[in-house]
N, CA and C atoms as a LAMMPS dump frame, in Angstrom:
ITEM: TIMESTEP
0
ITEM: NUMBER OF ATOMS
363
ITEM: BOX BOUNDS ff ff ff
-5.0000000000000000e+02 5.0000000000000000e+02
-5.0000000000000000e+02 5.0000000000000000e+02
-5.0000000000000000e+02 5.0000000000000000e+02
ITEM: ATOMS id mol type element x y z
1 1 1 N -26.758 63.933 147.848
2 1 2 C -25.758 64.855 148.184
3 1 3 C -25.713 64.576 149.784
4 2 1 N -27.019 64.41 150.54
5 2 2 C -27.072 64.233 151.862
6 2 3 C -26.198 62.868 152.125
7 3 1 N -26.49 61.83 151.617
8 3 2 C -25.928 60.476 151.586
9 3 3 C -24.365 60.899 151.615
10 4 1 N -23.808 61.516 150.783
11 4 2 C -22.44 61.668 150.593
12 4 3 C -21.741 62.427 151.897
13 5 1 N -22.686 63.521 152.564
14 5 2 C -22.293 63.987 153.768
15 5 3 C -22.34 63.287 154.898
16 6 1 N -23.242 62.282 155.206
17 6 2 C -23.521 61.206 156.294
18 6 3 C -22.139 60.374 156.154
19 7 1 N -21.914 59.824 154.889
20 7 2 C -21.095 58.78 154.671
21 7 3 C -19.403 59.37 154.942
22 8 1 N -19.333 60.663 154.659
23 8 2 C -18.014 61.319 155.057
24 8 3 C -17.874 61.439 156.743
25 9 1 N -19.217 62.009 157.54
26 9 2 C -18.983 62.203 158.597
27 9 3 C -18.836 60.828 159.411
28 10 1 N -19.629 59.902 159.197
29 10 2 C -19.673 58.446 159.781
30 10 3 C -17.957 57.855 159.384
31 11 1 N -17.499 58.108 158.195
32 11 2 C -16.299 57.505 158.046
33 11 3 C -15.148 58.202 158.781
34 12 1 N -15.291 59.581 159.014
35 12 2 C -14.53 60.387 159.583
36 12 3 C -14.465 59.798 161.324
37 13 1 N -15.655 59.548 161.811
38 13 2 C -15.895 58.998 163.026
39 13 3 C -15.2 57.847 163.203
40 14 1 N -15.264 56.777 162.227
41 14 2 C -14.642 55.501 162.352
42 14 3 C -12.973 55.636 162.251
43 15 1 N -12.738 56.484 161.538
44 15 2 C -11.191 56.573 161.44
45 15 3 C -10.77 57.301 162.518
46 16 1 N -11.106 58.131 163.165
47 16 2 C -10.465 58.572 164.559
48 16 3 C -10.775 57.581 165.667
49 17 1 N -11.762 56.802 165.72
50 17 2 C -12.004 55.856 166.658
51 17 3 C -10.75 54.646 166.51
52 18 1 N -10.453 54.372 165.382
53 18 2 C -9.548 53.3 164.937
54 18 3 C -8.207 53.894 165.161
55 19 1 N -8.044 55.354 165.153
56 19 2 C -6.657 55.872 165.437
57 19 3 C -6.387 55.809 166.705
58 20 1 N -7.362 56.045 167.789
59 20 2 C -7.362 56.282 168.951
60 20 3 C -7.135 54.728 169.634
61 21 1 N -7.806 53.768 168.85
62 21 2 C -7.634 52.52 169.292
63 21 3 C -5.919 51.895 169.287
64 22 1 N -5.551 52.328 167.911
65 22 2 C -4.166 52.06 167.716
66 22 3 C -3.242 52.734 168.689
67 23 1 N -3.457 53.825 168.95
68 23 2 C -2.571 54.793 169.679
69 23 3 C -2.733 54.099 171.103
70 24 1 N -3.78 53.612 171.59
71 24 2 C -3.87 52.949 172.883
72 24 3 C -3.306 51.447 173.061
73 25 1 N -3.458 50.638 172.017
74 25 2 C -3.074 49.263 172.162
75 25 3 C -1.488 49.037 171.421
76 26 1 N -0.946 50.123 170.823
77 26 2 C 0.369 49.684 170.433
78 26 3 C 1.349 49.596 171.411
79 27 1 N 2.23 48.498 171.395
80 27 2 C 3.16 48.262 172.331
81 27 3 C 4.206 49.405 172.311
82 28 1 N 5.01 49.824 173.176
83 28 2 C 5.82 50.766 173.352
84 28 3 C 6.822 50.601 172.26
85 29 1 N 7.611 51.245 171.721
86 29 2 C 8.512 51.325 170.754
87 29 3 C 9.797 51 171.206
88 30 1 N 10.749 50.139 170.884
89 30 2 C 11.914 49.726 171.427
90 30 3 C 12.731 51.043 171.421
91 31 1 N 13.628 51.151 172.537
92 31 2 C 14.424 52.109 172.67
93 31 3 C 15.751 51.896 171.881
94 32 1 N 16.3 53.001 171.487
95 32 2 C 17.457 53.135 170.721
96 32 3 C 18.769 52.938 171.277
97 33 1 N 19.484 52.199 170.813
98 33 2 C 20.67 51.995 171.551
99 33 3 C 21.372 53.25 171.581
100 34 1 N 22.48 53.651 172.53
101 34 2 C 22.993 54.954 172.61
102 34 3 C 24.07 54.885 171.284
103 35 1 N 24.153 56.128 171.045
104 35 2 C 25.158 56.387 169.943
105 35 3 C 26.62 56.43 170.424
106 36 1 N 27.36 56.065 169.631
107 36 2 C 29.046 55.563 170.152
108 36 3 C 29.303 57.322 170.082
109 37 1 N 30.22 57.541 171.161
110 37 2 C 30.483 58.991 171.187
111 37 3 C 31.927 58.654 170.268
112 38 1 N 31.816 60.061 169.314
113 38 2 C 32.973 60.301 168.263
114 38 3 C 34.249 61.176 169.009
115 39 1 N 35.414 60.273 168.972
116 39 2 C 36.399 60.783 169.445
117 39 3 C 37.215 61.573 168.535
118 40 1 N 37.237 62.775 168.636
119 40 2 C 38.137 63.776 167.887
120 40 3 C 39.614 63.737 168.154
121 41 1 N 40.478 63.7 167.105
122 41 2 C 41.896 63.988 167.539
123 41 3 C 42.228 65.36 167.897
124 42 1 N 43.194 65.301 168.96
125 42 2 C 43.567 66.8 169.07
126 42 3 C 43.56 67.554 168.331
127 43 1 N 43.538 68.771 168.479
128 43 2 C 43.714 69.917 167.548
129 43 3 C 45.573 70.26 167.386
130 44 1 N 46.076 70.348 166.347
131 44 2 C 47.542 70.726 166.632
132 44 3 C 48.022 71.943 166.939
133 45 1 N 48.753 72.034 167.589
134 45 2 C 49.306 73.241 168.28
135 45 3 C 49.645 74.38 167.182
136 46 1 N 49.401 75.655 167.34
137 46 2 C 49.683 76.826 166.646
138 46 3 C 51.19 76.939 166.441
139 47 1 N 51.697 76.85 165.132
140 47 2 C 53.084 77.052 164.954
141 47 3 C 53.471 78.626 165.178
142 48 1 N 54.674 78.535 165.768
143 48 2 C 55.082 79.955 165.915
144 48 3 C 55.571 80.59 164.53
145 49 1 N 55.408 81.673 164.343
146 49 2 C 55.908 82.424 163.173
147 49 3 C 57.048 83.312 163.536
148 50 1 N 58.174 83.516 162.6
149 50 2 C 58.93 84.431 162.767
150 50 3 C 58.753 85.587 162.87
151 51 1 N 59.208 86.371 163.816
152 51 2 C 58.892 87.931 163.862
153 51 3 C 59.737 88.438 162.883
154 52 1 N 59.03 89.316 162.297
155 52 2 C 59.761 90.369 161.121
156 52 3 C 60.262 91.358 161.842
157 53 1 N 61.519 91.634 161.513
158 53 2 C 62.116 93.017 162.047
159 53 3 C 62.227 94.153 161.185
160 54 1 N 61.461 95.485 161.182
161 54 2 C 61.509 96.415 160.448
162 54 3 C 62.708 97.375 160.582
163 55 1 N 63.149 97.873 159.434
164 55 2 C 64.228 98.966 159.628
165 55 3 C 63.646 100.114 160.328
166 56 1 N 64.287 100.904 160.929
167 56 2 C 63.826 102.104 161.513
168 56 3 C 63.308 103.045 160.329
169 57 1 N 62.477 103.795 160.671
170 57 2 C 62.112 104.922 159.726
171 57 3 C 63.065 105.913 159.628
172 58 1 N 63.116 106.481 158.429
173 58 2 C 64.393 107.351 158.456
174 58 3 C 63.639 108.665 158.929
175 59 1 N 64.435 109.515 159.862
176 59 2 C 63.895 110.869 160.454
177 59 3 C 64.314 111.944 159.198
178 60 1 N 63.286 112.525 158.963
179 60 2 C 63.492 113.689 158.215
180 60 3 C 62.789 114.789 158.615
181 61 1 N 63.512 116.144 158.713
182 61 2 C 62.984 117.356 159.221
183 61 3 C 62.026 117.839 158.212
184 62 1 N 60.735 118.266 158.666
185 62 2 C 59.802 118.883 157.569
186 62 3 C 60.161 120.352 157.88
187 63 1 N 60.35 120.842 156.533
188 63 2 C 60.724 122.425 156.617
189 63 3 C 59.4 123.283 157.284
190 64 1 N 59.723 124.263 158.003
191 64 2 C 58.504 125.102 158.636
192 64 3 C 58.292 126.1 157.429
193 65 1 N 56.796 126.147 157.494
194 65 2 C 56.238 127.185 156.54
195 65 3 C 56.059 128.491 157.291
196 66 1 N 56.339 129.409 156.501
197 66 2 C 56.138 130.732 157.073
198 66 3 C 54.462 130.979 156.791
199 67 1 N 53.853 131.948 157.811
200 67 2 C 52.373 132.222 157.56
201 67 3 C 52.373 133.367 156.173
202 68 1 N 51.624 133.114 155.223
203 68 2 C 51.716 134.04 154.233
204 68 3 C 50.767 135.272 154.713
205 69 1 N 50.922 136.478 154.101
206 69 2 C 50.137 137.681 154.435
207 69 3 C 49.103 137.876 153.428
208 70 1 N 48.078 137.993 153.802
209 70 2 C 46.806 138.07 152.973
210 70 3 C 46.899 139.625 152.585
211 71 1 N 46.317 139.856 151.434
212 71 2 C 46.06 141.243 150.875
213 71 3 C 44.747 141.916 151.853
214 72 1 N 45.066 143.342 151.879
215 72 2 C 44.096 144.209 152.584
216 72 3 C 42.586 144.05 151.86
217 73 1 N 41.409 143.904 152.573
218 73 2 C 40.132 143.825 152.165
219 73 3 C 39.822 145.108 151.477
220 74 1 N 39.106 144.928 150.35
221 74 2 C 38.677 146.098 149.729
222 74 3 C 37.507 146.671 150.549
223 75 1 N 37.334 147.988 150.506
224 75 2 C 36.412 148.774 151.078
225 75 3 C 35.084 148.556 150.046
226 76 1 N 33.887 148.512 150.72
227 76 2 C 32.819 148.593 150.005
228 76 3 C 32.052 150.174 150.09
229 77 1 N 31.804 150.386 148.741
230 77 2 C 31.231 151.796 148.849
231 77 3 C 29.997 151.898 149.491
232 78 1 N 29.394 152.945 150.196
233 78 2 C 28.185 153.342 151.084
234 78 3 C 27.355 153.528 149.76
235 79 1 N 26.043 152.749 150.047
236 79 2 C 25.071 153.264 148.859
237 79 3 C 23.888 153.875 149.886
238 80 1 N 23.322 155.033 149.437
239 80 2 C 22.295 155.727 149.866
240 80 3 C 21.029 155.249 149.17
241 81 1 N 19.946 155.095 150.199
242 81 2 C 18.597 154.818 149.348
243 81 3 C 17.77 155.928 149.415
244 82 1 N 16.802 156.03 148.303
245 82 2 C 16.058 157.11 148.373
246 82 3 C 15.016 156.785 149.29
247 83 1 N 14.317 157.95 150.026
248 83 2 C 13.345 157.875 151.027
249 83 3 C 12.209 157.055 150.452
250 84 1 N 11.425 156.257 151.289
251 84 2 C 10.385 155.617 150.67
252 84 3 C 9.115 156.599 150.942
253 85 1 N 8.072 156.685 150.118
254 85 2 C 6.805 157.426 150.011
255 85 3 C 6.081 157.202 151.266
256 86 1 N 5.66 158.105 151.898
257 86 2 C 4.668 157.856 153.302
258 86 3 C 3.298 157.478 152.534
259 87 1 N 3.069 156.179 153.109
260 87 2 C 1.725 155.883 152.563
261 87 3 C 1.055 155.714 153.952
262 88 1 N -0.146 155.619 153.928
263 88 2 C -0.881 155.627 155.496
264 88 3 C -1.523 154.335 155.399
265 89 1 N -1.607 153.703 156.476
266 89 2 C -2.103 152.122 156.749
267 89 3 C -3.642 152.521 156.593
268 90 1 N -4.403 151.303 156.345
269 90 2 C -5.662 151.325 156.291
270 90 3 C -6.262 151.324 157.536
271 91 1 N -7.538 151.91 157.989
272 91 2 C -7.694 152.039 159.539
273 91 3 C -8.709 150.907 159.689
274 92 1 N -8.633 150.253 160.927
275 92 2 C -9.305 149.172 161.536
276 92 3 C -10.672 149.705 162.185
277 93 1 N -11.78 149.257 161.633
278 93 2 C -12.899 149.728 162.511
279 93 3 C -12.886 149.209 164.074
280 94 1 N -13.281 150.057 164.706
281 94 2 C -13.348 149.853 166.22
282 94 3 C -14.267 149.101 166.673
283 95 1 N -15.738 148.987 165.847
284 95 2 C -16.917 148.416 166.307
285 95 3 C -17.032 147.117 165.202
286 96 1 N -17.519 146.189 165.581
287 96 2 C -18.088 145.004 164.9
288 96 3 C -19.598 145.181 164.448
289 97 1 N -19.38 145.113 163.148
290 97 2 C -21.073 145.036 162.527
291 97 3 C -21.807 144.06 163.216
292 98 1 N -23.196 144.282 163.479
293 98 2 C -24.243 143.339 164.104
294 98 3 C -24.411 142.298 162.866
295 99 1 N -24.821 141.103 163.355
296 99 2 C -25.175 140.241 162.573
297 99 3 C -26.592 140.081 162.103
298 100 1 N -26.892 139.984 160.898
299 100 2 C -28.34 140.381 160.608
300 100 3 C -29.206 139.011 161.196
301 101 1 N -30.423 139.304 161.678
302 101 2 C -31.276 138.397 162.122
303 101 3 C -31.805 137.286 160.986
304 102 1 N -32.052 136.152 161.297
305 102 2 C -32.382 135.027 160.636
306 102 3 C -33.979 134.875 160.667
307 103 1 N -34.827 134.964 159.857
308 103 2 C -36.391 134.839 160.05
309 103 3 C -36.604 133.245 160.573
310 104 1 N -37.333 133.095 161.742
311 104 2 C -37.507 131.991 162.213
312 104 3 C -38.827 131.392 161.208
313 105 1 N -39.415 131.918 160.78
314 105 2 C -40.813 131.342 159.981
315 105 3 C -40.374 131.003 158.566
316 106 1 N -41.035 129.894 158.17
317 106 2 C -40.764 129.639 156.63
318 106 3 C -41.854 129.963 155.968
319 107 1 N -41.403 130.679 154.803
320 107 2 C -42.704 131.147 153.838
321 107 3 C -43.271 129.83 153.349
322 108 1 N -44.463 130.078 153.11
323 108 2 C -45.467 128.851 152.46
324 108 3 C -45.549 129.444 150.969
325 109 1 N -45.239 128.096 150.148
326 109 2 C -45.743 128.445 148.708
327 109 3 C -47.266 127.774 148.433
328 110 1 N -48.166 128.689 148.046
329 110 2 C -49.578 128.369 147.651
330 110 3 C -49.742 127.166 146.965
331 111 1 N -48.771 126.804 146.017
332 111 2 C -48.962 125.688 145.074
333 111 3 C -48.634 124.387 145.692
334 112 1 N -47.666 124.526 146.738
335 112 2 C -47.263 123.1 147.207
336 112 3 C -48.114 122.736 148.636
337 113 1 N -48.757 123.734 149.317
338 113 2 C -49.407 123.622 150.308
339 113 3 C -50.819 123.286 150.086
340 114 1 N -51.462 122.301 150.86
341 114 2 C -52.735 121.968 150.51
342 114 3 C -53.849 123.099 151.064
343 115 1 N -54.819 123.255 150.581
344 115 2 C -55.6 124.303 150.948
345 115 3 C -56.399 124.096 152.146
346 116 1 N -56.287 125.24 153.115
347 116 2 C -57.042 125.233 154.182
348 116 3 C -58.42 124.827 154.207
349 117 1 N -58.811 123.901 155.332
350 117 2 C -60.117 123.402 155.428
351 117 3 C -60.696 124.298 155.89
352 118 1 N -62.311 124.446 155.521
353 118 2 C -63.235 125.524 156.295
354 118 3 C -64.041 124.748 157.104
355 119 1 N -63.863 123.243 157.328
356 119 2 C -64.751 122.856 158.355
357 119 3 C -63.756 122.101 159.257
358 120 1 N -64.153 122.201 160.377
359 120 2 C -63.344 121.63 161.528
360 120 3 C -63.717 120.13 161.701
361 121 1 N -62.827 119.292 162.04
362 121 2 C -62.984 117.873 162.086
363 121 3 C -63.855 117.437 163.336
């Protein structure tokens, strides 16, 4: 496997050196002769079209319309609503209750804690 990698690396090195050598040693390419200019025939002139004459529009009188009279608006009867029952709103307390204190010591469970040593080290 390593021999294949070395062969590919060396061959790519040789290929790149050969391409560089060819680019440096090739004679300049011959220049192309100029292309002949294409001459286009002149565009034809726009033909003049005959102007159409339109007959005048007939003048007709639009009959005037009279404004129609609208019927009178009906009156809406007045509705009386019964009075609402008198309910008292709940009272808002004026003092904020105090927050209970959180204990700062963690109670120990005898089963999970090791026994206290009777001798000091």
